[in-house]
C-alpha positions in Angstrom: -78.3 -8.3 -22.3 -76.0 -6.4 -24.5 -77.2 -3.5 -27.2 -76.4 -3.4 -30.6 -74.9 0.0 -31.4 -76.3 0.6 -34.9 -79.4 0.7 -32.9 -78.4 2.7 -30.3 -79.8 6.5 -31.2 -76.7 9.3 -31.7 -76.2 11.3 -29.1 -77.1 15.0 -29.6 -74.1 17.2 -29.3 -74.6 20.4 -27.7 -74.2 23.3 -30.0 -71.7 24.9 -27.3 -69.4 22.0 -27.5 -69.7 22.2 -31.3 -68.5 25.7 -31.5 -66.1 24.8 -28.9 -64.3 22.3 -30.9 -64.3 24.5 -33.6 -62.3 26.5 -31.9 -59.9 24.7 -30.8 -59.2 22.9 -34.1 -58.9 26.5 -35.7 -56.0 27.5 -32.9 -54.7 24.1 -33.5 -54.2 25.2 -37.0 -52.6 28.1 -36.3 -50.4 26.3 -34.4 -49.0 24.0 -36.7 -48.7 27.3 -39.2 -46.9 28.2 -36.7 -44.1 26.1 -36.1 -44.0 25.4 -39.6 -42.7 29.0 -39.9 -40.7 28.9 -36.8 -38.7 25.5 -38.2 -38.2 27.3 -41.2 -36.2 30.5 -40.1 -34.1 27.8 -37.7 -33.1 25.7 -40.5 -31.6 29.0 -41.8 -29.7 29.7 -38.6 -28.6 25.9 -39.0 -27.0 26.7 -41.9 -25.9 30.2 -41.2 -24.0 28.3 -37.8 -22.5 25.6 -40.0 -21.0 27.8 -42.8 -19.4 30.1 -39.5 -18.2 26.8 -37.6 -20.5 27.7 -34.4 -21.9 25.0 -32.3 -25.7 23.8 -33.0 -26.1 24.2 -29.4 -26.2 28.0 -27.6 -26.7 26.9 -23.8 -26.5 30.3 -23.2 -29.5 31.5 -25.6 -31.7 28.5 -24.7 -31.5 29.3 -20.7 -33.0 32.9 -21.8 -35.6 31.6 -24.2 -37.1 29.1 -21.3 -37.1 32.0 -18.6 -38.9 33.8 -21.2 -41.4 31.4 -21.9 -41.7 30.8 -18.7 -43.0 34.3 -18.0 -44.6 34.4 -20.6 -47.1 31.6 -19.6 -47.0 33.1 -16.1 -48.3 36.1 -17.6 -50.6 34.6 -19.7 -52.3 32.0 -17.1 -50.9 29.4 -19.0 -49.0 26.4 -16.5 -45.0 27.8 -16.9 -44.0 24.1 -16.3 -45.8 22.7 -19.4 -44.9 25.8 -21.1 -41.1 25.1 -20.4 -41.4 21.2 -21.8 -42.7 22.3 -24.8 -40.1 24.6 -25.8 -37.4 22.2 -24.4 -38.9 19.5 -27.0 -39.0 22.4 -29.7 -35.2 23.1 -29.1 -34.3 19.8 -28.7 -35.8 19.4 -32.2 -34.2 22.1 -33.5 -31.0 21.0 -32.4 -31.0 17.5 -33.6 -31.6 19.3 -37.4 -28.9 21.9 -36.6 -26.1 18.6 -35.7 -27.8 17.2 -39.3 -26.9 20.4 -41.0 -23.8 20.7 -39.8 -22.4 16.5 -40.5 -24.0 17.4 -44.1 -21.4 20.3 -44.6 -18.3 18.5 -43.2 -16.0 16.0 -44.4 -17.0 12.9 -42.7 -18.5 10.0 -43.6 -20.9 9.9 -40.7 -22.5 12.6 -38.3 -20.7 13.4 -35.3 -22.1 12.3 -32.1 -24.1 14.9 -30.6 -22.8 17.2 -28.0 -23.7 16.3 -24.3 -23.6 18.9 -21.1 -22.8 18.5 -17.5 -23.7 21.3 -14.8 -20.2 21.9 -12.6 -19.7 23.8 -9.6 -16.9 26.9 -10.4 -14.5 25.2 -7.9 -14.6 21.5 -9.3 -13.8 22.7 -12.7 -11.3 24.5 -11.3 -9.7 21.7 -9.7 -10.0 19.6 -12.6 -8.3 22.2 -14.8 -5.3 22.2 -12.3 -5.3 18.4 -12.6 -6.3 17.7 -16.1 -9.3 15.4 -16.0 -13.3 16.3 -14.6 -14.2 13.4 -12.0 -17.0 14.8 -10.3 -20.3 12.7 -10.6 -23.2 15.1 -9.5 -23.1 17.7 -6.9 -21.3 16.2 -3.6 -20.3 12.8 -5.1 -17.3 11.7 -7.2 -17.1 9.2 -10.0 -15.3 6.3 -7.7 -18.3 6.8 -5.4 -20.8 6.4 -8.3 -19.3 5.0 -10.9 -20.0 7.7 -13.9 -20.5 10.8 -14.1 -23.8 12.4 -15.1 -24.6 14.4 -18.4 -27.2 15.7 -19.9 -28.9 16.1 -23.3 -29.3 20.0 -24.5 -33.1 19.9 -23.3 -32.5 18.0 -20.4 -29.6 20.5 -18.4 -32.4 22.7 -17.0 -34.3 20.2 -15.5 -31.6 18.7 -13.8 -30.5 22.7 -12.7 -33.8 22.9 -10.8 -34.0 19.5 -9.1 -30.4 19.7 -7.8 -29.1 23.3 -7.7 -31.8 25.2 -7.6 -30.1 26.2 -3.7 -27.1 27.6 -4.9 -26.9 30.8 -4.9 -23.7 31.6 -7.3 -23.2 30.9 -10.9 -22.6 27.2 -12.1 -20.5 26.4 -15.5 -22.1 24.3 -18.5 -19.6 22.0 -20.0 -20.2 21.4 -23.3 -18.5 17.8 -23.8 -17.6 16.5 -27.0 -17.9 12.7 -26.8 -15.5 12.0 -29.7 -12.9 13.5 -27.5 -13.5 10.8 -24.5 -11.9 7.5 -24.2 -14.5 6.4 -21.8 -17.8 4.9 -22.6 -21.0 7.2 -22.8 -24.0 5.0 -22.2 -27.7 6.2 -22.3 -29.7 5.2 -19.0 -32.6 5.9 -17.1 -31.7 9.0 -14.5 -33.8 7.0 -11.4 -33.9 3.5 -11.8 -36.8 2.5 -13.2 -37.4 5.6 -15.2 -38.3 6.0 -18.5 -36.0 9.2 -19.2 -33.0 8.2 -20.3 -29.1 10.7 -20.1 -25.8 9.9 -21.0 -23.9 8.7 -18.3 -19.9 8.7 -18.4 -18.4 6.1 -17.5 -14.6 7.5 -16.8 -13.1 10.8 -16.1 -13.9 13.7 -18.5 -10.3 15.1 -19.8 -10.0 18.6 -19.5 -9.6 18.9 -23.7 -13.0 17.1 -24.0 -14.8 20.3 -23.2 -15.2 22.3 -25.8 -17.3 24.9 -24.2 -17.9 26.8 -20.5 -20.7 29.0 -20.5 -21.5 30.3 -17.0 -25.4 30.0 -16.4 -26.3 32.9 -13.5 -28.8 31.9 -10.7 -32.4 32.5 -11.7 -33.9 36.0 -10.6 
């Protein structure tokens, strides 16, 4: 026998639960206002970068930001992994805005393809410079073995570093790649079979002159 919801007496919400919900609502409102102020500042940063011809992404600063936020989260009793996911989402959105600002300030009719990134061992990059192209797919595997070169978006390479390079004692190199300078096709596909997160895969060698910046990423403390 079914019960008519209209005749069911409402469940009384405890006063303590109401108080906590009110506090959460106030905190949410404060977070929205803080994010709005943050994006106002980052929009101005995007304009300054575009005026000076600086790239939208700054991998070294982003790495420092993430390390700092993880430390702050740990001190505050917040899950550092959650804090990192939140910041990487914000950083990705900021970079998207900066790319749009840079596109609006250029002479091209369409926005340029966003840069992609690849973590490389110094010896692999040195070999690439000798021969003129980079052919390492991922750590310990070549383009010929895999069929493409793994790459990342601006908010993805940090996770790749933790998953695949955590045991590397020395520095890594973060290659910033301009897709417009590639002859090979770039396809966004799941990083692992059946996965939801899409990563850029480069289906061919990367010419050395397609790498616009090489940043040294020191091992974590």
